[in-house]
Each structure stands twice: as structure tokens, then as C-alpha cells.
Residue, then its C-alpha position, 0 to 999 in steps of 0.5 A: x539741223x543739218x542738210x544731207x544728200x541721199x549719197x551721204x546717208x549710210x545706215x539708217x533704220x530699215x523700212x519694215x514691210x507690212x505686206x505680210x505681218x505675223x503677230x502671235x498675240x494679235x487678233x487682227x481685223x481688216x476693213x477695206x474701204x473701196x473708192x474712199x475720198x482720200x483726205x486728212x479730214x476723212x481719215x481722221x473721221x474714220x479713226x475716230x470711229x475705230x477708237x470710239x468703238x475700242x479698236x486699236x489701230x495697227x495699220x492703215x495703208x492706202x492703195x495710192x498715197x498720192x491719190x484723191x480716190x483710193x481703196x484703203x485698208x484699216x487693220x486694227x484689233x478689237x473684240x470679236x464682233x465689234x468690227x461689224x459695228x465699226x463697219x456700219x458706222x464708217x458706212x454712215x459717214x458716206x466717205x467711200x463707195x463700199x465697206x468690206x470686212x475681210x474674212x481672215x484665214x488666220x487672226x494672227x496674220x495681216x496681209x497687204x490686200x492691194x494687187x499688183x504692186x506697181x512701180x513707175x507704172x510697171x508691175x513689181x514683185x517683192x522677193x525675200x533674201x531666202x528665195x534669191x539667196x538660194x537661187x544664187x547659191x544653187x547656180x554656183x553649185x550646179x554650174x561651173x563658175x565660168x558659166x555662172x559668171x557669164x550667165x549672171x553677167x549677161x542677165x545683168x546687162x539686159x536688166x540694166x538696159x531694162x531699168x534704164x528704160x523704166x527710169x527714162x523720164x528721170x534720166x532724160x536730163x542725164x544723157x551726157x552725165x554718167x555720174x548723175x546717171x549712176x547716182x539715179x541708179x543707186x538711188x533706185x537701188x536704195x529705194x527698193x532694197x538692193x544696195x546703198x552707195x557708200x563711196x563715189x569717187x572720180x579718178x582720172x578716167x574711171x569712176x570708183x563705186x563702193x557699195x554697202x549691203x549689196x543684195x547679191x554679195x550679202x546673200x552669199x555669206x562671205x564664202x568665196x575667194x573672188x568677187x561674185x557680183x556678176x549680175x550687179x556688174x552687168x547691170x551697171x554696164x547695161x544701164x550706162x550703155x543704154x543711158x549714155x551710149x558707147x561701151x563700158x567696162x565694169x570690174x569688181x575688185x572687192x566683194x562682201x562675198x569675199x569678206x570685204x566690208x564693201x563691194x568695190x566697182x571700177x567703171x571705165x568707158x571703153x575707147x576705140 
């Protein structure tokens, strides 16, 4: 057994999102339990019902994994009609307010029923790379390179300040600590699929960040001859300005979009 920090983790297995799953061989059934008293004992009782009726469990996401009273979906496979039997038996347990059997559009598809998605008290949206990648590419095709760079950079500055506001409770203790403030930023990036910190180094008056699998550069397919993470560069600057104060300069010197293994950023606080 070893102890490692999040900063030391590199590539691990991906988190497979269950928000929409397609299985061509599946016959999904979904039962939604409203106002379930969320406890290990109650969940085990529900699972025993599903198994005793011949159901094969596939997913069982709660609306809030830390809640005491939650809505909870049970996605399973069983012969047609058996879901009605399972639903009635779960009702008899008396552990939830209501049992709802969800009518599917397609038996091969299971979707997340909970809406909206909430992160730190704010609504979040999951966007696949085919959508944001096309957005980044179309901007570069339709606008001049300088205009694209300025627009994405300024957008990043605003986004960085907004992200600092979202994470303000965590960042409260790091107002005078740009190193750990940046670590919080990249922990957020890892948690939500934006990037992974590969290397973090302090050299004289600058901070060197090397980033793996950055969402912005990865979407651009190694087709460029200059660094392209304009949004990320602005985000780092806006984030530090909001958390630490003062003016910051962020330069990208290597980029996956150019064929590099990582995206490298040099961060300096501007002096008057």
C-alpha cells in the first residue's frame, strides 16, 4: 500500500458516465423511488426484491449520494411484465413515498432521470467532445486567428473569475497562496474532465504547469503550429486575479494541438 496525492496521479481508468447508456442487447427497465429513506439497509432490501424476481441490476444512482431522503433509480433487466411485480413488492416495503415505473422510449437505452445536474449548488451541463470540439474548430475556420485568440482568451478570463467564485469556500484559506489555489483549480479540472496536472514546478519568479489531456488542445487534433489553449490560458489568469489579486501573465509554450505530449504554461505575477 502506498499513499499518493491527487497531484501525483497520472492516468487512471476513466469515469464512465451513465447519464445515457446504449446497449443494443439490453432490455432495460427503470423504477424510480421517490422520497426514499436512503440507508444501506433499505437499499439491500430493495436489491433482494429485484434479485428474487429474477431481475439483473445494471445501475442504481441516487439523486444525492450524501442525502438522507432521496429519489433513487434502479435500472435492471428482467422479462417483460416482471417490473410490475418488482414495483409492487418494493411498495410493500414502505421505505419510500412513491414507486414509479418509467415508460421507456427505447428498451436499449437507459438515461439519467435526475435534472438539473447540480455542482456546488449551481447548475452544470455535461458536453461531449464532439460538440465543444466542433465549436473550437469552427471558430478557427470562420474567424481570423488573432480574433479567435482574443475572444477565447477574454472568455477564459471571465470564466476563471466565475470559477473562483464557485469555489470560494474552498479557496478562502488560499488567498495568499497561488500554488495551492492553482492546485484547487486543477483538482476541479480533473474532477470534471477538463484536464490532468502532469507536472507542477516553481522556478524563481514563475510557476510552470504541465497539463495532460487538456480538453481544449485535445479537441484540435495536433493540426497547429502554435499553442492553441487560449481559453485555458485566460482561465488561469482570471482565476488567479480573482483569488490572489493583482495582474498575472500566463504564457503557453508547448501545446498538444502542436503535437507536444503536454500543454505547458508559464505563470508569472506582473510587477508594477
